[in-house]
Residue frames as qw, qx, qy, qz and C-alpha x, y, z in Angstrom:
[[0.085, 0.667, -0.459, -0.581, 35.82, -38.47, -3.43],
 [0.181, 0.247, -0.875, -0.374, 35.73, -41.93, -4.99],
 [0.565, 0.134, 0.616, -0.533, 32.17, -42.95, -4.07],
 [0.720, 0.486, -0.143, -0.473, 31.28, -43.44, -7.74],
 [0.403, 0.479, -0.778, -0.048, 34.21, -45.82, -8.13],
 [0.230, -0.133, 0.871, -0.414, 33.21, -47.80, -5.06],
 [0.685, 0.313, 0.348, -0.559, 29.66, -48.14, -6.41],
 [0.638, 0.540, -0.436, -0.334, 31.02, -49.27, -9.78],
 [0.159, 0.368, -0.906, 0.136, 33.21, -51.95, -8.16],
 [0.416, 0.061, 0.754, -0.505, 30.26, -53.21, -6.11],
 [0.708, 0.442, 0.036, -0.550, 28.05, -53.24, -9.21],
 [0.506, 0.504, -0.673, -0.191, 30.62, -55.34, -11.11],
 [0.069, 0.242, -0.930, 0.269, 31.21, -57.83, -8.30],
 [0.294, 0.189, 0.787, -0.508, 27.73, -58.19, -6.83],
 [0.585, 0.517, 0.154, -0.606, 25.59, -57.20, -9.82],
 [0.579, 0.562, -0.482, -0.342, 27.34, -58.34, -13.00],
 [0.284, 0.329, -0.896, 0.093, 29.23, -61.29, -11.46],
 [0.744, -0.362, -0.317, -0.463, 26.41, -62.12, -9.06],
 [0.510, 0.116, -0.726, 0.446, 28.71, -62.96, -6.13],
 [0.550, -0.697, -0.460, -0.001, 27.47, -63.12, -2.55],
 [0.006, 0.857, -0.224, 0.463, 28.61, -60.05, -0.52],
 [0.711, -0.612, 0.306, -0.162, 29.47, -62.39, 2.38],
 [0.957, 0.166, 0.012, 0.240, 31.88, -64.52, 0.32],
 [0.547, -0.602, 0.233, 0.533, 35.60, -64.02, 0.90],
 [0.510, 0.171, 0.526, 0.659, 36.27, -64.01, -2.84],
 [0.110, 0.829, 0.443, 0.323, 33.64, -61.31, -3.42],
 [0.360, -0.907, -0.032, 0.216, 35.15, -59.05, -0.74],
 [0.595, -0.354, 0.397, 0.602, 38.64, -59.58, -2.17],
 [0.410, 0.415, 0.554, 0.594, 37.52, -58.79, -5.74],
 [0.062, -0.933, -0.337, -0.110, 35.55, -55.71, -4.64],
 [0.466, -0.784, 0.142, 0.385, 38.61, -54.41, -2.83],
 [0.597, -0.110, 0.499, 0.618, 40.96, -55.22, -5.75],
 [0.324, 0.625, 0.516, 0.488, 38.87, -53.52, -8.44],
 [0.161, -0.961, -0.221, -0.032, 38.19, -50.40, -6.37],
 [0.499, -0.745, 0.216, 0.387, 41.75, -49.87, -5.09],
 [0.634, 0.048, 0.491, 0.596, 43.50, -50.71, -8.38],
 [0.272, 0.719, 0.419, 0.484, 41.54, -48.16, -10.41],
 [0.291, -0.948, -0.123, 0.032, 41.71, -45.54, -7.62],
 [0.599, -0.581, 0.282, 0.474, 45.49, -45.81, -7.20],
 [0.555, 0.215, 0.497, 0.631, 46.18, -45.80, -10.95],
 [0.105, 0.862, 0.359, 0.341, 44.01, -42.69, -11.38],
 [0.420, -0.890, 0.030, 0.176, 45.76, -40.98, -8.48],
 [0.684, -0.292, 0.368, 0.558, 49.18, -41.96, -9.76],
 [0.458, 0.460, 0.454, 0.611, 48.60, -40.65, -13.28],
 [0.063, -0.933, -0.276, -0.223, 46.99, -37.41, -12.04],
 [0.518, -0.803, 0.112, 0.272, 49.75, -36.65, -9.53],
 [0.654, -0.145, 0.422, 0.612, 52.61, -37.51, -11.88],
 [0.349, 0.640, 0.442, 0.523, 51.03, -35.44, -14.68],
 [0.187, -0.963, -0.155, -0.117, 50.51, -32.41, -12.40],
 [0.612, -0.635, 0.241, 0.406, 54.05, -32.72, -11.04],
 [0.618, 0.205, 0.447, 0.613, 55.26, -32.82, -14.63],
 [0.138, 0.857, 0.306, 0.392, 53.47, -29.53, -15.31],
 [0.430, -0.897, 0.043, 0.096, 54.95, -27.97, -12.15],
 [0.717, -0.345, 0.345, 0.498, 58.43, -29.26, -12.95],
 [0.557, 0.496, 0.394, 0.537, 58.28, -27.84, -16.48],
 [0.045, 0.881, 0.113, 0.458, 57.96, -24.32, -15.06],
 [0.454, -0.816, 0.284, -0.218, 59.68, -24.65, -11.68],
 [0.555, 0.501, -0.654, 0.116, 63.17, -26.21, -11.86],
 [0.879, -0.325, -0.340, 0.075, 63.92, -29.18, -9.60],
 [0.604, 0.141, -0.324, 0.714, 67.30, -27.67, -8.72],
 [0.132, -0.531, 0.074, -0.834, 65.56, -24.55, -7.43],
 [0.782, -0.503, -0.178, -0.322, 63.58, -26.64, -4.93],
 [0.877, -0.129, -0.275, 0.372, 66.69, -28.49, -3.79],
 [0.407, 0.340, -0.202, 0.823, 68.76, -25.31, -3.54],
 [0.363, -0.616, -0.021, -0.699, 66.06, -23.50, -1.56],
 [0.860, -0.463, -0.155, -0.147, 65.78, -26.32, 0.96],
 [0.822, -0.009, -0.222, 0.524, 69.56, -26.62, 1.27],
 [0.268, 0.436, -0.127, 0.850, 70.20, -22.87, 1.62],
 [0.412, -0.533, 0.046, -0.738, 67.36, -22.08, 4.02],
 [0.187, 0.046, -0.888, 0.418, 67.55, -23.51, 7.51],
 [0.535, -0.398, -0.329, -0.669, 63.94, -24.37, 8.29],
 [0.169, -0.332, 0.748, -0.550, 64.89, -26.26, 11.48],
 [0.120, 0.142, 0.976, -0.113, 62.63, -29.19, 10.74],
 [0.424, 0.396, 0.268, -0.769, 59.65, -27.07, 9.69],
 [0.460, 0.320, -0.584, -0.587, 59.64, -28.69, 6.23],
 [0.220, -0.031, -0.974, 0.040, 59.10, -32.11, 7.83],
 [0.173, 0.356, 0.653, -0.646, 56.28, -30.75, 9.98],
 [0.434, 0.419, -0.124, -0.788, 54.68, -29.13, 6.92],
 [0.392, 0.179, -0.821, -0.374, 54.89, -32.41, 5.01],
 [0.080, -0.190, -0.930, 0.306, 53.24, -34.22, 7.94],
 [0.285, 0.427, 0.387, -0.766, 50.49, -31.59, 8.13],
 [0.453, 0.334, -0.467, -0.682, 49.93, -31.99, 4.39],
 [0.247, 0.014, -0.967, -0.068, 49.57, -35.73, 5.07],
 [0.159, 0.292, 0.723, -0.605, 46.78, -34.94, 7.54],
 [0.451, 0.495, 0.126, -0.732, 44.66, -33.20, 4.88],
 [0.459, 0.318, -0.681, -0.474, 45.09, -35.97, 2.27],
 [0.759, -0.155, 0.419, -0.474, 42.56, -38.74, 3.06],
 [0.703, 0.406, -0.550, -0.197, 44.53, -41.65, 1.59],
 [0.939, -0.318, 0.130, 0.022, 45.48, -45.14, 2.77],
 [0.513, -0.581, 0.478, 0.412, 49.14, -46.21, 2.68],
 [0.581, 0.190, 0.640, 0.466, 48.96, -47.53, -0.89],
 [0.270, 0.864, 0.381, 0.188, 47.09, -44.46, -2.14],
 [0.263, -0.913, 0.142, 0.278, 49.81, -42.25, -0.63],
 [0.698, -0.171, 0.479, 0.505, 52.47, -43.93, -2.79],
 [0.481, 0.663, 0.384, 0.426, 51.46, -42.06, -5.99],
 [0.093, -0.989, 0.015, -0.119, 52.04, -38.75, -4.20],
 [0.669, -0.573, 0.357, 0.312, 55.32, -40.12, -2.87],
 [0.683, 0.209, 0.466, 0.522, 56.44, -40.89, -6.45],
 [0.235, 0.874, 0.257, 0.338, 55.30, -37.43, -7.54],
 [0.370, -0.915, 0.143, 0.075, 57.32, -35.81, -4.74],
 [0.726, -0.284, 0.438, 0.447, 60.40, -37.84, -5.67],
 [0.543, 0.511, 0.434, 0.506, 59.98, -36.72, -9.29],
 [0.016, 0.955, 0.158, 0.249, 59.63, -33.14, -8.10],
 [0.494, 0.463, -0.404, 0.615, 63.01, -33.23, -6.36],
 [0.545, -0.713, 0.099, -0.429, 61.58, -32.94, -2.84],
 [0.028, 0.516, -0.808, 0.285, 64.15, -34.24, -0.28],
 [0.544, -0.079, -0.823, -0.140, 63.57, -37.89, 0.58],
 [0.193, -0.173, -0.753, 0.605, 63.14, -37.32, 4.32],
 [0.321, 0.173, 0.139, -0.921, 60.46, -34.67, 3.74],
 [0.592, 0.062, -0.566, -0.570, 58.69, -37.06, 1.37],
 [0.431, -0.098, -0.876, 0.190, 58.86, -39.82, 3.98],
 [0.082, 0.127, 0.536, -0.831, 57.28, -37.51, 6.58],
 [0.563, 0.133, -0.150, -0.802, 54.25, -37.19, 4.30],
 [0.598, 0.081, -0.752, -0.266, 54.17, -40.92, 3.53],
 [0.244, -0.076, -0.851, 0.459, 54.08, -41.81, 7.23],
 [0.183, 0.212, 0.457, -0.844, 51.41, -39.32, 8.33],
 [0.403, 0.078, -0.404, -0.817, 49.02, -39.43, 5.36],
 [0.557, -0.198, -0.755, -0.285, 47.42, -42.84, 6.03],
 [0.339, -0.200, -0.751, 0.530, 47.48, -42.45, 9.83],
 [0.001, -0.531, -0.440, 0.724, 45.71, -39.11, 10.32],
 [0.010, -0.232, -0.508, -0.830, 42.96, -37.64, 8.15],
 [0.385, -0.164, 0.125, -0.900, 39.58, -35.99, 8.63],
 [0.778, -0.150, -0.470, -0.389, 37.70, -39.30, 8.36],
 [0.644, -0.052, -0.663, 0.378, 39.89, -40.98, 10.99],
 [0.057, 0.131, -0.412, 0.900, 39.65, -37.92, 13.25],
 [0.565, -0.208, -0.120, -0.789, 35.83, -37.86, 13.03],
 [0.828, -0.156, -0.519, -0.143, 35.57, -41.55, 13.87],
 [0.504, 0.080, -0.614, 0.602, 38.14, -41.27, 16.64],
 [0.203, -0.233, 0.274, -0.911, 36.17, -38.49, 18.36],
 [0.742, -0.191, -0.210, -0.608, 33.00, -40.58, 18.23],
 [0.862, -0.051, -0.504, 0.030, 34.66, -43.77, 19.47],
 [0.703, -0.132, -0.430, 0.552, 37.23, -42.57, 22.02],
 [0.276, -0.875, -0.280, 0.283, 36.51, -38.92, 22.85],
 [0.283, 0.944, -0.080, 0.150, 38.21, -35.59, 22.20],
 [0.422, -0.781, 0.457, 0.051, 41.18, -36.03, 24.57],
 [0.758, -0.109, 0.599, 0.236, 42.29, -39.31, 23.05],
 [0.629, 0.687, 0.303, 0.200, 41.72, -37.95, 19.52],
 [0.059, 0.973, -0.219, 0.047, 43.93, -34.89, 20.15],
 [0.545, -0.581, 0.592, 0.124, 46.66, -37.14, 21.53],
 [0.781, 0.207, 0.551, 0.210, 46.38, -39.47, 18.55],
 [0.481, 0.853, 0.127, 0.157, 46.51, -36.64, 15.98],
 [0.155, -0.912, 0.379, 0.001, 49.49, -35.07, 17.74],
 [0.661, -0.370, 0.634, 0.157, 51.31, -38.40, 17.93],
 [0.757, 0.456, 0.433, 0.179, 50.61, -39.13, 14.24],
 [0.319, 0.934, -0.074, 0.140, 52.03, -35.77, 13.12],
 [0.353, -0.783, 0.512, 0.002, 55.00, -36.16, 15.47],
 [0.821, -0.057, 0.552, 0.135, 55.57, -39.71, 14.20],
 [0.682, 0.653, 0.233, 0.231, 55.77, -38.50, 10.60],
 [0.078, 0.962, -0.225, 0.136, 58.00, -35.53, 11.45],
 [0.522, -0.637, 0.567, 0.029, 60.48, -37.54, 13.54],
 [0.840, 0.139, 0.496, 0.169, 60.56, -40.42, 11.06],
 [0.551, 0.807, 0.089, 0.195, 61.25, -37.99, 8.22],
 [0.124, -0.911, 0.384, -0.084, 64.07, -36.31, 10.17],
 [0.695, -0.392, 0.597, 0.084, 65.70, -39.65, 11.03],
 [0.802, 0.356, 0.439, 0.193, 65.42, -40.99, 7.48],
 [0.375, 0.913, -0.065, 0.143, 66.84, -37.76, 6.02],
 [0.334, -0.802, 0.496, -0.003, 69.85, -37.94, 8.37],
 [0.801, -0.125, 0.570, 0.135, 70.59, -41.45, 7.07],
 [0.191, 0.629, -0.466, -0.592, 71.09, -40.01, 3.53],
 [0.639, 0.095, 0.761, -0.048, 69.27, -42.83, 1.76],
 [0.519, 0.667, -0.112, -0.522, 69.01, -41.33, -1.74],
 [0.135, 0.487, -0.817, -0.277, 71.56, -43.86, -3.02],
 [0.262, 0.069, 0.952, -0.140, 69.06, -46.62, -2.21],
 [0.604, 0.492, 0.128, -0.614, 66.46, -45.37, -4.68],
 [0.789, 0.196, 0.558, 0.170, 66.01, -47.81, -7.55],
 [0.323, -0.097, 0.497, 0.800, 67.58, -47.13, -10.98],
 [0.073, 0.619, 0.679, 0.389, 64.03, -46.55, -12.27],
 [0.236, -0.883, -0.331, 0.233, 63.44, -43.79, -9.69],
 [0.387, -0.538, 0.243, 0.708, 66.79, -42.18, -10.54],
 [0.278, 0.215, 0.649, 0.675, 65.88, -42.33, -14.23],
 [0.041, -0.810, -0.573, -0.120, 62.58, -40.59, -13.50],
 [0.320, -0.816, -0.065, 0.478, 64.49, -37.81, -11.73],
 [0.386, -0.261, 0.480, 0.743, 66.97, -37.51, -14.61],
 [0.198, 0.482, 0.697, 0.493, 64.16, -37.38, -17.18],
 [0.130, -0.891, -0.419, 0.117, 62.37, -34.67, -15.20],
 [0.352, -0.682, 0.164, 0.620, 65.57, -32.62, -15.08],
 [0.355, -0.006, 0.633, 0.688, 66.24, -33.15, -18.79],
 [0.116, 0.682, 0.662, 0.290, 62.70, -32.19, -19.79],
 [0.199, -0.894, -0.244, 0.318, 62.83, -29.04, -17.69],
 [0.361, -0.493, 0.360, 0.705, 66.14, -27.96, -19.24],
 [0.277, 0.267, 0.713, 0.586, 64.67, -28.59, -22.69],
 [0.001, -0.832, -0.553, -0.051, 61.58, -26.50, -21.91],
 [0.285, -0.821, -0.016, 0.495, 63.76, -23.66, -20.62],
 [0.393, -0.279, 0.517, 0.708, 66.18, -23.78, -23.57],
 [0.160, 0.314, 0.722, 0.595, 63.49, -23.84, -26.24],
 [0.199, 0.138, 0.224, -0.944, 61.09, -21.46, -24.44],
 [0.161, -0.262, -0.870, -0.386, 58.21, -23.79, -25.23],
 [0.486, -0.279, -0.002, -0.828, 54.59, -22.84, -24.64],
 [0.557, -0.128, 0.687, -0.449, 52.34, -24.96, -22.42],
 [0.849, 0.378, 0.062, -0.365, 50.70, -26.44, -25.52],
 [0.581, 0.584, -0.566, 0.022, 54.13, -27.53, -26.79],
 [0.093, -0.434, 0.805, -0.394, 55.13, -28.96, -23.40],
 [0.760, -0.085, 0.285, -0.578, 51.90, -30.92, -22.92],
 [0.905, 0.246, -0.303, -0.170, 52.69, -33.94, -25.21],
 [0.438, 0.431, -0.689, 0.384, 56.08, -34.47, -23.49],
 [0.333, -0.295, 0.589, -0.674, 54.54, -34.26, -20.01],
 [0.859, 0.048, 0.058, -0.507, 51.75, -36.64, -21.08],
 [0.805, 0.337, -0.489, 0.011, 54.18, -39.19, -22.53],
 [0.200, 0.405, -0.724, 0.521, 56.36, -39.11, -19.40],
 [0.565, -0.193, 0.441, -0.670, 53.30, -39.63, -17.16],
 [0.921, 0.162, -0.131, -0.330, 52.22, -42.61, -19.26],
 [0.601, 0.434, -0.633, 0.223, 55.75, -44.03, -19.12],
 [0.115, -0.345, 0.696, -0.619, 55.80, -43.82, -15.32],
 [0.763, -0.041, 0.234, -0.601, 52.32, -45.36, -15.09],
 [0.875, 0.288, -0.364, -0.140, 53.42, -48.25, -17.31],
 [0.366, 0.461, -0.711, 0.385, 56.54, -48.76, -15.19],
 [0.228, -0.218, 0.701, -0.640, 54.66, -49.13, -11.88],
 [0.727, -0.035, -0.239, -0.643, 51.58, -50.95, -13.23],
 [0.720, 0.004, -0.694, 0.013, 52.77, -54.52, -12.38],
 [0.248, 0.063, -0.679, 0.688, 53.65, -53.43, -8.84],
 [0.435, -0.088, 0.162, -0.881, 50.26, -51.79, -8.36],
 [0.782, -0.026, -0.419, -0.461, 48.41, -54.90, -9.55],
 [0.640, 0.026, -0.721, 0.265, 50.48, -57.31, -7.43],
 [0.085, 0.112, -0.552, 0.822, 50.36, -55.08, -4.35],
 [0.540, -0.075, 0.096, -0.833, 46.61, -54.51, -4.47],
 [0.771, -0.009, -0.578, -0.269, 46.00, -58.21, -5.21],
 [0.447, 0.016, -0.746, 0.494, 47.84, -59.07, -1.99],
 [0.172, -0.049, 0.376, -0.909, 45.82, -56.42, -0.15],
 [0.667, -0.057, -0.271, -0.691, 42.57, -57.81, -1.58],
 [0.701, -0.042, -0.712, 0.021, 43.37, -61.34, -0.43],
 [0.245, -0.003, -0.651, 0.718, 44.18, -60.06, 3.06],
 [0.355, -0.052, 0.121, -0.926, 41.05, -57.93, 3.14],
 [0.732, -0.036, -0.359, -0.578, 38.85, -60.84, 2.09],
 [0.820, -0.014, -0.572, -0.012, 40.36, -63.79, 3.90],
 [0.333, 0.137, -0.661, 0.659, 42.01, -62.70, 7.21],
 [0.399, -0.677, -0.615, -0.067, 39.41, -62.89, 10.04],
 [0.081, -0.825, 0.067, -0.556, 39.00, -59.72, 12.08],
 [0.662, -0.679, 0.210, -0.236, 39.61, -61.41, 15.45],
 [0.902, 0.251, -0.299, 0.184, 42.59, -63.44, 14.30],
 [0.485, 0.420, -0.436, 0.631, 45.25, -61.53, 16.25],
 [0.459, -0.730, -0.002, -0.507, 43.38, -60.68, 19.47],
 [0.905, -0.396, -0.132, 0.082, 44.92, -63.46, 21.57],
 [0.726, 0.169, -0.143, 0.651, 48.41, -62.02, 21.03],
 [0.105, 0.561, -0.041, 0.820, 47.56, -58.57, 22.41],
 [0.603, -0.655, -0.456, 0.009, 46.45, -59.32, 25.98],
 [0.087, -0.910, 0.192, -0.358, 47.50, -56.68, 28.50],
 [0.819, -0.519, 0.232, 0.077, 49.35, -59.27, 30.60],
 [0.837, 0.229, 0.175, 0.465, 51.90, -59.58, 27.80],
 [0.290, -0.756, 0.083, 0.581, 54.68, -56.97, 28.22],
 [0.257, -0.214, 0.615, 0.714, 55.63, -57.47, 24.56],
 [0.402, 0.606, 0.676, -0.121, 52.05, -56.96, 23.36],
 [0.212, 0.855, -0.021, -0.473, 52.82, -53.59, 21.71],
 [0.017, 0.546, -0.688, -0.478, 55.68, -54.78, 19.44],
 [0.304, 0.130, 0.937, 0.115, 53.85, -58.04, 18.74],
 [0.372, 0.711, 0.508, -0.313, 50.69, -56.14, 17.78],
 [0.179, 0.794, -0.265, -0.518, 52.70, -53.85, 15.49],
 [0.098, -0.356, 0.853, 0.368, 54.50, -56.73, 13.76],
 [0.328, 0.310, 0.892, -0.028, 51.32, -58.81, 13.37],
 [0.342, 0.739, 0.288, -0.503, 49.57, -55.80, 11.79],
 [0.021, -0.543, 0.535, 0.646, 51.96, -55.61, 8.83],
 [0.169, 0.093, 0.909, 0.369, 50.41, -58.54, 6.88],
 [0.202, 0.687, 0.668, -0.203, 47.01, -56.84, 7.09],
 [0.182, 0.093, 0.310, 0.928, 45.82, -53.93, 4.96],
 [0.041, -0.776, -0.628, -0.033, 43.10, -51.36, 5.57],
 [0.126, 0.578, -0.031, 0.806, 42.59, -47.62, 5.87],
 [0.011, 0.126, -0.599, 0.791, 42.03, -45.82, 9.18],
 [0.596, -0.064, 0.069, -0.797, 38.24, -45.73, 8.87],
 [0.807, 0.049, -0.519, -0.276, 38.16, -49.47, 8.15],
 [0.583, 0.073, -0.710, 0.388, 40.32, -50.50, 11.10],
 [0.142, -0.347, 0.379, -0.846, 38.95, -48.11, 13.77],
 [0.787, -0.275, -0.073, -0.548, 35.80, -50.17, 14.52],
 [0.867, 0.023, -0.470, 0.163, 38.08, -53.18, 15.07],
 [0.292, 0.320, -0.504, 0.747, 40.21, -51.10, 17.46],
 [0.491, -0.372, 0.164, -0.770, 37.05, -50.25, 19.42],
 [0.923, -0.153, -0.265, -0.235, 36.20, -53.95, 19.73],
 [0.692, 0.196, -0.522, 0.458, 39.75, -54.76, 20.89],
 [0.009, -0.359, 0.421, -0.833, 39.59, -52.05, 23.58],
 [0.708, -0.300, -0.008, -0.640, 36.14, -53.26, 24.68],
 [0.936, -0.057, -0.347, -0.010, 37.64, -56.75, 25.15],
 [0.697, -0.695, 0.060, 0.165, 40.23, -55.40, 27.57],
 [0.750, 0.210, 0.082, 0.621, 43.20, -54.80, 25.29],
 [0.294, -0.618, -0.113, 0.721, 45.06, -51.60, 26.33],
 [0.411, 0.867, 0.185, -0.212, 44.30, -48.60, 24.12],
 [0.044, -0.788, 0.511, 0.340, 47.99, -48.02, 23.32],
 [0.429, -0.138, 0.864, 0.224, 48.41, -51.61, 22.15],
 [0.506, 0.597, 0.621, -0.044, 45.26, -51.38, 20.01],
 [0.254, 0.925, -0.046, -0.278, 46.40, -48.07, 18.50],
 [0.227, -0.577, 0.703, 0.349, 49.85, -49.52, 17.75],
 [0.505, 0.207, 0.826, 0.144, 48.06, -52.35, 15.94],
 [0.409, 0.821, 0.366, -0.158, 45.98, -49.81, 14.01],
 [0.044, 0.870, -0.343, -0.351, 49.06, -47.76, 13.07],
 [0.379, -0.307, 0.817, 0.307, 50.80, -50.93, 11.87],
 [0.511, 0.467, 0.719, 0.055, 47.82, -51.90, 9.71],
 [0.307, 0.912, 0.235, -0.138, 47.37, -48.42, 8.26],
 [0.010, -0.916, 0.334, 0.220, 50.97, -47.18, 8.04],
 [0.082, -0.489, 0.843, 0.207, 52.86, -50.37, 7.18],
 [0.849, 0.212, 0.357, -0.328, 51.59, -53.10, 4.90],
 [0.610, -0.082, 0.675, 0.407, 52.87, -55.68, 2.42],
 [0.482, 0.718, 0.454, 0.214, 50.89, -54.12, -0.46],
 [0.020, -0.987, 0.102, 0.120, 52.55, -50.77, 0.31],
 [0.509, -0.539, 0.572, 0.352, 55.96, -52.47, 0.26],
 [0.634, 0.299, 0.630, 0.334, 55.17, -53.97, -3.16],
 [0.307, 0.912, 0.246, 0.118, 54.26, -50.55, -4.55],
 [0.224, -0.920, 0.279, 0.161, 57.35, -48.92, -3.04],
 [0.780, -0.174, 0.485, 0.355, 59.58, -51.63, -4.53],
 [0.591, 0.666, 0.289, 0.352, 59.45, -49.81, -7.87],
 [0.059, 0.943, -0.104, 0.310, 60.95, -46.71, -6.25],
 [0.377, -0.741, 0.516, -0.204, 63.07, -48.14, -3.40],
 [0.478, 0.300, -0.824, 0.058, 65.50, -51.01, -3.04],
 [0.738, -0.409, -0.535, -0.049, 64.66, -53.72, -0.49],
 [0.518, -0.092, -0.436, 0.730, 67.26, -52.20, 1.84],
 [0.080, -0.198, 0.048, -0.976, 65.55, -48.80, 1.77],
 [0.631, -0.389, -0.413, -0.529, 62.11, -50.36, 2.30],
 [0.729, -0.278, -0.562, 0.273, 63.53, -52.30, 5.26],
 [0.310, -0.001, -0.325, 0.894, 65.04, -49.16, 6.79],
 [0.313, -0.292, -0.164, -0.889, 61.81, -47.20, 6.25],
 [0.729, -0.384, -0.481, -0.299, 59.65, -49.92, 7.78],
 [0.658, -0.163, -0.541, 0.498, 62.12, -50.37, 10.67],
 [0.127, 0.109, -0.236, 0.957, 62.19, -46.67, 11.62],
 [0.483, -0.304, -0.211, -0.794, 58.42, -46.28, 11.39],
 [0.756, -0.294, -0.581, -0.072, 57.84, -49.53, 13.31],
 [0.486, -0.089, -0.517, 0.699, 60.11, -48.35, 16.13],
 [0.121, -0.156, 0.097, -0.975, 58.26, -45.02, 16.33],
 [0.643, -0.307, -0.412, -0.568, 54.88, -46.83, 16.39],
 [0.707, -0.237, -0.623, 0.234, 56.02, -49.16, 19.18],
 [0.276, -0.025, -0.401, 0.873, 57.25, -46.23, 21.28],
 [0.351, -0.227, -0.129, -0.899, 53.93, -44.43, 20.64],
 [0.702, -0.299, -0.582, -0.281, 52.00, -47.53, 21.74],
 [0.576, -0.231, -0.586, 0.522, 53.86, -47.76, 25.05],
 [0.065, 0.059, -0.184, 0.979, 53.46, -44.00, 25.56],
 [0.513, -0.303, -0.351, -0.723, 49.69, -44.25, 24.96],
 [0.713, -0.316, -0.625, 0.024, 49.46, -47.09, 27.49],
 [0.424, -0.131, -0.470, 0.763, 51.32, -45.02, 30.10],
 [0.107, -0.077, 0.034, -0.991, 49.30, -41.83, 29.55],
 [0.604, -0.161, -0.280, -0.729, 45.88, -43.42, 29.05]]
């Protein structure tokens, strides 16, 4: 989808700047330019489209439907399945998360998407089949969807809406106000468009510093942390290898397709598959750059709760993989 953007980033770094592709700084800059532009484009597009939807479909109607109709967890499963068909890394999923929050989607349902989206997608599934076989791939996909669904259910039960930042609450209030204005004045789409555009730009401006800082951290990690740095902590003799692998993964940042070859190397070196997959899930599903992006929407307490619940689910999945496989 973003091949043209990747080529442009490489052209700037290796062509215009003349940096060596093997240099750490070049890798960090390539990553920073590509991911910054990609995430900002995604963010603006999603927020703008959600603004259009919200202008015709009241936020309260979504909330009322979900509160009146007992879906018995199906909404969390649907959000996780939607995460499967969106091929984004954890930071790229944040724009959709912000769009969902603006659209009045319950927080737990939104979290279910945020957890599953970076973990399971068609690229990761294709690589997983080639590297580990169909059986392991099916188990991984099932566990990723289940992880998102259960995490969403738990986080919804905790009623964490009060821990959204004032900025996020203002975005929700503005969306509600705009919708009421559109309804009251019976405005045409052409009349609504400037208001939707201005609100999308306002949101983009609000999160811009967090995007830049978060991706800068991700770029430094991508360029400077050696691939084999954490291997010695994940030996199968260590009973705490799964939680250690999950915790050590958080400072790293990559998408599923980028980390899977490393997982294959870890398994080839004798590290249990469950431990290696827990490490992969930690890298893909939890990262410091993601936390920086989420800081605009969530308080530190909410980020800590989110990371804690997902980390616990990943650790349990890792042990389960080790037992089954």
